[in-house]
N, C-alpha and C positions, 0 to 999 in steps of 0.2 A: 504493499499499500505506500502511497505517494506520502512524505509528510506534511504536504499541504493538501489535501484532497480536493478543497473548495477552489483550488486555484487549476484544477485539471480540467483539459478543453472537453472531457467527457464527461463532467460532473452534470448531473441532474438536481437540481434542488428540489426541497420537500416543504411546501408552508402549510399543508392542509391536511384533513385526516380525522383531526379530533373534534372536526365541528364546532370549532370554540370552547370546548368545555375540556376546563385543566383537569387533570386526574383527580378523582375524589376517592374519599375510606370506601372500602369494601368492593371497589370496582375490580381489583385484581383476582381478589378471592372468588368473586361470582364467576368471572370468566373462567379461571382455571379449572372450579368446580363442574362448571358446563360442558368445558372441554375435555377434561376428565371422564365424565360419564359417557359421553359420543364418540371416542377416540377409536373405540373398537368398530365402529361403522365403516366401510370403506369410503364413504363420502358422509361427511358431518356438519357441511357448512351452513347449511339451512337449519338443522338442529341446534345448531350455536347462534347464527346470526339472522336466523329467518323471523315469522311471523309469532313462532313460538315464544322466541327470545324477548318479545315484547311484553308479553304478559308475564314470564317468568322473572324478568328483572324489573318489571313494574316500571319501566319507563319508555320514552318515545323511541321513533326508530333513529332519529338521530343521535342519541344518547347511545343506543346500541351499538351504531357504527363507531362512538368515541370509546365506550369500552373494548370493542374491539381493536382500535387503534393503538390503546395505552397499552393493554394487554401483551401485543404485539411488539411494540417499541420499549418496552421494560422486560422483554425477554422471558416472559412467562410462559408463551405460545409461539408457535410457528407453524405458517401454513403453506401447502405447496404451490408451486407455480401459478396454478390456474384455481387458486382458492377452493379447491373443494374439499380437501382435507387437512383437515384442523388438529394438532398435536401438542400436548405439554411438551415441555422442555425438560431437561435435567434441573436446571435451576429451578422451574417454576416447580419440580416433583419436591425439590429439596425444601423450599419455603412454604410451599402451600398443601402438601399432602395431608388429605383429609381423614386419616386413619389414626390420627393422634401423633404422626412422625414428622409432620413440618416443622420446620426450625422456627418460623415468625410468620402463622397466616393472618395474623391481624396487625399486622408492620409496628410491633409493641418494641423492636430492638432498632436502633439508629441504624446500623449498619445495613439491615434490610432499606432503608430510605437512602443512605447514602449510595446503595447499589444501583438502587432504581434511577437515581440522579447519573451515577455513571454510565448505565446504558444508554441512559438520554444524551449527556452531554459530550460523551466520547465517539458518539456515532455520527458522522459526518451527513450521512441521510436526513439527519433533523437539522436543517439547515439552523435555523434562528438558535438553538439552542447550543449547537458545536460553533457557530459564529459567535455567540455573546461570550463564552467561556474561553475559547481558543483564540481568538481573532480581535477582540474589542480589549483595547487596555487599559482605558481610563478607570477610575474608580466609580464614577457618577454617570448617570443617564437620566433622560427622559424620555417617555415613551415615543414622543414625535423624533428626538434625535435618533434612538436605535430604528426605528423605520426609514429615516432620510439615511443613515449609512448603508443598511442592509440593500435598500432600493440602489444605492449608488454602486456598491460592492456588486449586485446584478449587472449592472449597466456594463460596469469595467469588465466584468467576465462574460459577456454573451449572454447571459441567461436570458432563454426565451420563456414565454408565458409567466410570466411574474407579475401579476396586476399589483397596482398599489394596495388595494383594499384586501386581498390576499394576503399580503405581509404585514399589513396593519392587524389583521385579525389573529396573526400567528403571534406577534410582538404582545398582543393583548393577553393571549392563552398563555403565553412565556411569563409574564409577568405575575398572572394571576396564581399561576403553578408554584409560583415561590415567595410572592409576597401577600402576608395577611393582609385583607382589605381593612377597610375603617368601617365601624358600624356607624349608618347612618340610615334615616329614614326610607332610604330605596335599599337597603340591603338586610337580609333576613341573617340570622344569626348560623344557619346550615352553610350560606353560601360564603360567608366569611372565613369558615375553617373548612371550606371545600377540598382543599389539596394538601395530603400529607406531606408534599415537599415541602410545604412553608416550614414545617417545624425544624428544617435543616437551619433556617436563619442566614443562607448564604446571602439573599438579597433583601434587603431593609429599606423602608420609605422614609425619605427625607421629611423635613418639614413643609417643603413647597408641596404644593397639591400632586403634582408630575414628576417629581424628582425621586430616583432612588439609587441605592449604595450597594456596591456585589463589595462583599465584606471576604477582604483579602487577610491570610494570615492564619495562625493557628485554629485548629478545628478538633476542639476537644472530644465531640462526640462521633469523631470520624475513627473506628477502629483499626488497630495495627494491621488485624488481618485481612478486613476489607481494603485497606491502603496496598499491603502486600498482593493481593488478587489485584487490584488495577494496575499495578507497577508489571506483573507478569502479562496481563492483557494487552498494555500497550507496548511492552518489548517485544512480545510474538508478532507483533504486526508492523513493528518499525524496524527493525534489524535482527538478523540471524548470528550476531556477533555475540561473544562469550562476555563482552562488556559492555555498560551502558553508562554513559555519563552524567554527571550532576546536571550538566547544563540541558541534556534532553529530557531527563526525569521534569526539570522544574519548570521549562521553557517550551519546549517543542509542543506544537497542536495536537491534542489529543494525548498529552501526557498527565499524570497525575497532579501535577504542580499547577496545570493550568485549569484541569476540570473540576480539583476541588479548591483552587484559588488559594493554594497554600506559601506560605514565605517562605524564605530559603534557608531559617533557621529550624524551623519546624520540619521541613523535610530532612534536612542533615541530621537532626535529632532521631528521626523515624528511621532513617538509613544506617545509623551506626548502631543501632540495635538490630538489625537484620542477621547477623550471624546467631543469634541466640535465639531469634524469633522463628528462623527457619531451620534450624538445626544444621548449619553450615552450609545449607544447599544455595544460599545468598550471602555473598559478605561486601562490606564496605571496605572500599581501599583508598587511601590518599597517598600511593607510592609515588616517588617522583614527580609531586607537585599535580598529579591527574586524581582528581576525585571521579572515583566510577563504583558502580556496582559489578561484582565479577560474579557468575553464577556457574555452579560445579554440577548443574543436572541439566535435563533436558526438560523444556515444556510439555504441558499435558494439561488436559482440562481436570484431572482428578486432582493434580499437583495444585492447582489455582484453587481449586475448592476445598481442599483440606486447609488452607491458609482462610479461606473466609470463612470456613465452619468454626475456626478458633474462636471467632467472635459470638458465639452463641452457646449459654451453659452447659446443652443439652449435650454439646460436644466436646466439653472441659472433663 
């Protein structure tokens, strides 16, 4: 994968699919359960997302489409190319399994929310999310500024079929996903707390009505296991080398430093403990003035998941 996928001439932006609804509490569990119940069928798309889903989920068709979008985007389910077959993923089964073995079916562990954020903001297909955390460098922004900068970025790179209205809706959904709305006469309490990602506190409102701040620096609720999982996930797509530089981990698009908005000192603190945390599978090195992580193992999903699961009490 290119280290700057949004600059690729073959890149296809995505600004829609969520129907303007942010991810809500309970949606991922509902989607997982329905797909798990029906995935033994050769074709289960209509069973999951058809007319029956409207009654089962108790929501309208647009919201069913949004539930489908978020469960795919967060890596809980996957669909075949023509969409006729829907399956749960290994990650989805680990988190949401219904027989009591799911690690965190109700999103009570902060590492699950950080994992959902990682799957969104490290994925170039989610254009606004990826651009906001990996290309935008200032600490503050307004809704209109974000829209303008993304629109300019789209024009500079020749993206077609990117209407201003679609970008506006995507940016609005992005902000509502992370930033708690203020309670007023027009907002009901359930909409104020609509997105679990707001618990991360990675975006906060400023005093002015349309100003926001990306919170950069230490993230105490970000588990070491999830950080290592993200590090390996980024590394496997970035390079096949046995070493990964501190600069890449901190500053490259799609890196843990960018996606989690971490400060240099916090990253060094985490990297310096890698040897103990990974039983020497990874180690931090500052030999000859080079700051880098050295790996003594091969990457695979089982290894990544083993570190992720260390953040959950059931696995300790």
